[in-house]
NUPA-292254 format. One line per 5 residues: number of its first residue (from 1); their letters; for each residue x, y, z of C-alpha. Coordinates in pm, 1 decimal. Layout:
BEGIN
NUM	A	X:Y:Z ~ ...
% end
This chain:
BEGIN
1	XXXXX	10278.5:10481.6:9090.2 ~ 10032.7:10595.6:9359.6 ~ 10142.0:10714.0:9696.8 ~ 9979.6:10431.0:9883.2 ~ 10257.4:10212.2:9757.2
6	XXXXX	10490.4:10418.8:9939.4 ~ 10350.9:10403.3:10257.8 ~ 10529.5:10348.2:10618.5 ~ 10497.9:9979.6:10699.5 ~ 10258.4:9917.5:10978.0
11	XXXXX	10519.7:9933.9:11330.2 ~ 10309.9:9691.6:11518.3 ~ 10432.7:9395.9:11255.8 ~ 10779.5:9514.5:11384.4 ~ 10636.9:9450.2:11753.2
16	XXXXX	10514.2:9122.6:11654.2 ~ 10796.0:8974.9:11481.5 ~ 10999.2:9085.5:11844.5 ~ 10717.6:8914.3:12028.7 ~ 10792.1:8581.0:11823.8
21	XXXXX	11142.4:8599.1:11878.4 ~ 11098.4:8637.1:12244.1 ~ 10876.4:8330.8:12283.2 ~ 11081.0:8126.9:12059.4 ~ 11389.2:8172.8:12274.6
26	XXXXX	11172.8:8035.5:12575.6 ~ 11136.3:8149.5:12942.6 ~ 10803.8:8345.8:12898.4 ~ 10433.3:8208.9:12856.6 ~ 10313.9:8558.3:12761.0
31	XXXXX	10450.0:8804.5:12561.9 ~ 10273.0:9143.1:12459.3 ~ 10339.4:9479.1:12352.1 ~ 10241.1:9833.7:12230.5 ~ 10322.0:10170.0:12101.5
36	XXXXX	10341.9:10483.9:12325.3 ~ 10160.0:10788.3:12207.4 ~ 10114.7:11100.2:12384.3 ~ 10259.4:10956.9:12731.2 ~ 10018.7:10662.0:12711.4
41	XXXXX	10079.0:10293.7:12633.5 ~ 9843.4:10125.5:12440.4 ~ 9878.9:9734.1:12406.3 ~ 9793.9:9590.9:12100.2 ~ 9978.0:9280.0:12025.0
46	XXXXX	9969.3:8962.9:12210.8 ~ 10130.4:8603.7:12223.0 ~ 10004.7:8339.1:12453.1 ~ 9717.1:8471.3:12631.7 ~ 9411.5:8298.1:12716.7
51	XXXXX	9178.8:8631.5:12769.6 ~ 9133.6:8952.9:12598.7 ~ 9127.0:9127.8:12920.6 ~ 9477.6:9323.0:12833.2 ~ 9367.3:9383.2:12495.0
56	XXXXX	9393.4:9736.4:12407.8 ~ 9431.2:9820.3:12757.9 ~ 9574.7:10216.2:12775.3 ~ 9849.5:10268.8:13056.2 ~ 9914.8:10624.8:13105.8
61	XXXXX	10286.0:10734.1:13209.0 ~ 10370.1:10662.4:13587.2 ~ 10104.0:10391.6:13639.6 ~ 10147.7:10025.8:13661.8 ~ 10435.3:9865.0:13501.2
66	XXXXX	10451.7:9974.8:13179.6 ~ 10397.8:10354.7:13306.8 ~ 10689.4:10311.6:13528.9 ~ 10907.9:10183.9:13234.4 ~ 10824.9:10500.3:13001.8
71	XXXXX	10891.5:10740.6:13314.6 ~ 11226.8:10556.9:13423.8 ~ 11358.8:10471.9:13052.2 ~ 11505.7:10117.3:13161.4 ~ 11366.8:9767.5:13236.5
76	XXXXX	11147.2:9703.8:13510.8 ~ 11016.3:9333.9:13654.4 ~ 10818.5:9220.1:13921.4 ~ 10861.7:8853.2:14054.3 ~ 10492.9:8863.6:14214.5
81	XXXXX	10272.2:9103.7:14091.2 ~ 9996.2:9103.3:14348.1 ~ 10256.6:9187.2:14641.1 ~ 10494.2:9394.6:14440.6 ~ 10499.4:9747.3:14601.7
86	XXXXX	10707.5:9943.8:14356.8 ~ 10430.4:9981.1:14098.4 ~ 10072.9:10108.2:14096.0 ~ 9808.8:9849.9:14108.0 ~ 9560.5:10035.9:13873.8
91	XXXXX	9533.2:9702.7:13642.5 ~ 9481.3:9423.8:13876.2 ~ 9156.8:9318.9:13720.3 ~ 9311.0:9265.9:13376.5 ~ 9670.5:9099.8:13498.7
96	XXXXX	9505.3:8882.4:13728.2 ~ 9230.1:8772.0:13479.8 ~ 9508.0:8682.3:13271.0 ~ 9694.4:8493.8:13549.9 ~ 9987.8:8679.1:13489.0
101	XXXXX	10251.4:8668.3:13826.1 ~ 10585.6:8747.3:13698.0 ~ 10630.9:9035.9:13448.7 ~ 10941.7:9209.8:13293.7 ~ 10892.4:9514.5:13068.1
106	XXXXX	11135.6:9661.4:12868.1 ~ 11123.1:10023.7:12687.0 ~ 11205.7:10061.5:12345.9 ~ 11340.2:10428.6:12291.6 ~ 11390.0:10585.1:11947.3
111	XXXXX	11395.6:10941.4:11842.5 ~ 11488.0:11055.0:12167.4 ~ 11146.5:10901.2:12340.7 ~ 11002.2:10599.1:12442.1 ~ 10814.5:10477.0:12131.7
116	XXXXX	10689.2:10130.2:12266.5 ~ 10711.3:9882.4:12574.9 ~ 10777.7:9493.0:12554.0 ~ 10641.2:9257.3:12818.9 ~ 10743.1:8908.0:12885.5
121	XXXXX	10526.7:8721.0:13172.3 ~ 10465.1:8391.2:13346.9 ~ 10220.2:8257.0:13552.3 ~ 10403.0:8191.0:13854.0 ~ 10635.1:8355.1:14060.0
126	XXXXX	10974.9:8351.2:13928.5 ~ 11300.7:8554.5:13942.9 ~ 11393.2:8673.7:13591.2 ~ 11745.5:8515.8:13508.1 ~ 12017.2:8735.9:13283.5
131	XXXXX	11951.9:8496.8:12968.8 ~ 11587.7:8617.0:12980.7 ~ 11629.0:8957.8:13061.1 ~ 11919.4:8993.6:12791.2 ~ 11700.6:8867.2:12521.6
136	XXXXX	11435.0:9104.1:12595.4 ~ 11672.5:9423.9:12617.5 ~ 11810.1:9273.6:12283.4 ~ 11459.8:9265.8:12128.3 ~ 11403.2:9655.3:12252.7
141	XXXXX	11735.5:9759.4:12095.7 ~ 11656.1:9588.3:11755.2 ~ 11297.2:9762.0:11744.1 ~ 11477.4:10096.5:11829.9 ~ 11704.8:10033.2:11564.3
146	XXXXX	11431.4:9966.6:11325.0 ~ 11211.3:10259.3:11430.5 ~ 11506.6:10494.4:11396.9 ~ 11589.0:10371.8:11048.1 ~ 11198.2:10424.1:10959.9
151	XXXXX	11211.5:10771.5:11100.4 ~ 11497.7:10863.1:10882.1 ~ 11353.2:10721.1:10568.0 ~ 11027.1:10919.2:10639.7 ~ 11225.5:11233.0:10700.7
156	XXXXX	11416.3:11189.8:10394.9 ~ 11145.1:11099.4:10169.6 ~ 10958.9:11402.8:10297.7 ~ 11274.1:11609.8:10174.8 ~ 11265.7:11421.2:9838.2
161	XXXXX	10884.2:11488.6:9800.0 ~ 10945.5:11879.0:9857.0 ~ 11247.0:11850.7:9621.1 ~ 11053.4:11681.1:9352.8 ~ 10795.6:11951.6:9362.7
166	XXXXX	11042.0:12187.9:9199.8 ~ 11012.6:12173.7:8832.5 ~ 11238.7:12427.3:8718.2 ~ 11576.3:12489.6:8892.5 ~ 11722.2:12852.9:8777.7
171	XXXXX	12088.7:12926.3:8862.0 ~ 11982.2:13108.9:9176.8 ~ 11879.3:12754.7:9298.4 ~ 12208.9:12592.9:9272.9 ~ 12199.6:12517.0:9610.1
176	XXXXX	11859.2:12368.2:9613.2 ~ 11986.2:12159.5:9309.7 ~ 12294.9:12038.8:9508.4 ~ 12067.3:11950.8:9806.0 ~ 11825.2:11754.6:9572.9
181	XXXXX	12145.4:11537.8:9475.0 ~ 12264.9:11490.2:9803.7 ~ 11898.1:11354.1:9897.5 ~ 11901.8:11155.1:9587.0 ~ 12232.9:10983.1:9705.9
186	XXXXX	12127.1:10937.2:10070.4 ~ 11812.6:10763.4:9980.0 ~ 11992.4:10536.0:9734.5 ~ 12257.2:10457.8:10020.2 ~ 12000.4:10410.5:10293.5
191	XXXXX	11779.6:10165.8:10042.3 ~ 12123.0:9938.2:9956.7 ~ 12120.3:9881.8:10330.8 ~ 11776.7:9788.1:10416.8 ~ 11667.3:9425.8:10472.6
196	XXXXX	11329.8:9503.8:10445.3 ~ 11226.3:9464.4:10063.9 ~ 10914.7:9669.4:10067.6 ~ 11096.5:9972.0:10255.5 ~ 11403.4:9937.1:9992.0
201	XXXXX	11158.7:9945.8:9680.2 ~ 10980.3:10237.9:9858.6 ~ 11296.2:10412.3:9871.7 ~ 11442.6:10346.9:9542.5 ~ 11116.3:10449.6:9413.5
206	XXXXX	11105.0:10776.7:9585.3 ~ 11484.3:10845.1:9477.6 ~ 11414.1:10763.2:9093.7 ~ 11139.2:11011.5:9111.0 ~ 11410.3:11336.0:9178.1
211	XXXXX	11603.2:11209.6:8823.6 ~ 11309.5:11414.7:8676.8 ~ 11421.4:11706.1:8828.6 ~ 11754.3:11846.3:8701.2 ~ 11936.9:12112.2:8473.0
216	XXXXX	11838.3:12183.3:8103.0 ~ 11551.2:11937.8:8090.9 ~ 11776.2:11625.0:7999.6 ~ 11633.1:11352.9:7781.6 ~ 11627.6:10981.3:7868.8
221	XXXXX	11879.8:10741.6:7663.7 ~ 11667.0:10407.9:7657.6 ~ 12010.3:10249.5:7514.2 ~ 12161.5:10304.9:7866.1 ~ 12057.4:10087.7:8174.3
226	XXXXX	12266.0:10063.2:8489.8 ~ 12216.5:9815.7:8744.8 ~ 12076.1:9928.1:9082.3 ~ 12411.3:9905.0:9247.7 ~ 12609.3:10085.4:8974.1
231	XXXXX	12361.0:10371.6:8988.1 ~ 12401.5:10373.2:9370.0 ~ 12771.5:10411.1:9313.9 ~ 12757.2:10659.7:9062.1 ~ 12515.7:10869.7:9292.5
236	XXXXX	12797.9:10891.4:9529.9 ~ 13048.6:10970.1:9269.6 ~ 12846.6:11225.9:9190.0 ~ 12890.7:11391.1:9530.0 ~ 13281.4:11384.5:9487.0
241	XXXXX	13310.3:11084.6:9702.8 ~ 13640.3:10886.1:9653.4 ~ 13628.9:10502.3:9622.5 ~ 13714.5:10445.1:9985.8 ~ 13428.3:10714.1:10083.5
246	XXXXX	13154.9:10517.3:9871.6 ~ 13272.0:10199.8:10002.3 ~ 13196.4:10310.4:10355.8 ~ 12856.5:10464.3:10286.6 ~ 12708.3:10145.5:10056.5
251	XXXXX	12909.0:9882.7:10280.5 ~ 13098.7:9753.4:9991.8 ~ 13479.1:9667.9:9936.5 ~ 13677.3:9926.1:9782.4 ~ 13737.4:9649.9:9472.7
256	XXXXX	13353.0:9575.0:9438.0 ~ 13323.2:9988.3:9436.5 ~ 13574.0:9982.6:9151.1 ~ 13408.5:9693.0:8968.9 ~ 13093.9:9873.6:8963.2
261	XXXXX	13228.9:10228.6:8885.3 ~ 13419.9:10041.7:8591.0 ~ 13080.0:9875.7:8439.4 ~ 12895.6:10192.5:8465.9 ~ 13165.0:10375.6:8276.7
266	XXXXX	13182.2:10107.5:8030.4 ~ 12768.4:10100.5:7957.2 ~ 12810.8:10501.9:7923.2 ~ 13096.3:10480.7:7726.4 ~ 13284.6:10729.3:7890.5
271	XXXXX	13653.2:10729.8:7998.2 ~ 13652.1:10926.9:8336.5 ~ 13458.5:10927.8:8639.2 ~ 13356.5:11278.7:8587.7 ~ 13235.4:11206.7:8222.0
276	XXXXX	13021.1:10926.8:8376.7 ~ 12855.6:11124.7:8578.5 ~ 12762.2:11402.9:8311.5 ~ 12642.3:11139.9:8112.8 ~ 12432.9:10974.7:8362.8
281	XXXXX	12253.2:11288.5:8403.4 ~ 12202.1:11383.4:8046.1 ~ 12072.8:11063.2:8001.0 ~ 11842.8:11085.5:8308.7 ~ 11995.9:10849.1:8555.4
286	XX	12088.9:11095.2:8802.0 ~ 11949.7:11401.5:8894.1
% end
């Protein structure tokens, strides 16, 4: 399986999805967004524009409405752009060419910094009501959560790639093996909670690569096939988690966890949780 199949999805697609949600909810005629890199915002996503004057516009921190949002870290709006004194007017030409008058900008924070800015705008002077502000802020929070999840996935996958490069683990490296198993179980827990199917497949595939790294060179038993959820549950049990802890980690009920565990034990022909884990490792179902 090529590495290209596990690339992080384009974050701009997530920006576009939130812009569509903002426009559907009403109250804005134009919506745009861009990512922040190196204290500089670059506008790349647009809905409702009539010109290309704002396309790929770069806004350094502290300038214009978006630059002020980056610095202050909270939503900022103007009801009449041309007369607003709270912002610099470095971008009057592209903004006025597009005919925008009232503009609301919302920061998207993840990983301790501003990662993107969302804009909503109308072409006439207008006060921004609570409903529109709340919708924009909610969109920013959803994006922040999505970016944070993607960051965590990238971090875990990087750890997994590093551990997967180890082909022989000697007794002195027992701590490394335990970390490998911990990363494997965390990856499966994250994958099970992901609504994005492409990301979910990416995480599960990377977790599976860790299974090839283990003690004693186990051989696969093709007769044993566990479902995705049975493997998820067993991976958490392998770390010593109780059924209640497994339920919390996988967002399942304790009864559902018990059912998956019983099913896995039956397929592995084992009588205890410990035996199930040992058998799964020998069969290369767990690292």
